[in-house]
N, C-alpha and C positions, 0 to 999 in steps of 0.2 A: 504494500500500500504506500501511496505517496502522501505527502502532507496536504494535497489538494482534496483528497477524498475524506470527507468527514466520517467518523465512525457512527454506526447506528446504535443508539442507546435503547435501553429498555423503555424509557419514557417516550421515545419516538414511536416505538412499536405499539405501546399501550394507547397512545393518542390516536394513531391511525386506526387501530382495531375498534376503539370507542366510537370514532366518527363513522366507521363502516357499519357498526351495529346500530347506531342511532338512525342511519339512513335506511337500513333494512326494516327496523321497527316502524318507522314512519310509513314506508311503502306497504307493509303488512296491515297496519291499521286502516289505511285508506282503502285497500282492496278487500277487507274483510266483509263489509256490507254487500259489495258487489258479488262476491263469491257466495254469500248466503242467499242472495236473490236467485242466482243461477242454479244453486242446489235445490231451492224450493220449486223452481220451474221444472227442472229435470225430474224431481220426485212426482210432481203432478202429472207430467207426461207419462211416466212409468205406470202410475195408477190407472190413468185413462186407457192406456194400451192394454194393460192386464184385464181390465173390465171388458174392453171390446173383444179381445181374443177369447176370453172366457165365455162371453155370450155366443160368439160364433161357434165355438166347439160344443157348447150346450145345445145349440140348434141342430147341429149335425147328428148328435147322439140321441136326441129326443125322438121317441117313437110316437106315432099317432095312434091313439086308442079310439076305436069306434064302438059305441054301444048301440045295439039294436034290440028292439022289443018284439 
């Protein structure tokens, strides 16, 4: 190493990691509500599809019963 290259100290590393962590935490907090919205929409779509496919398969298996007197 030459005199022009400054040494990296523990305080330098801690400062950079703290700044990175704060940035990630801010991004996470901003996107949390958006992610919850998308998850709720996806859950609703899954429930609707399960209902629709269940009705369809129920109609295929349902037998017609005819009662005569």
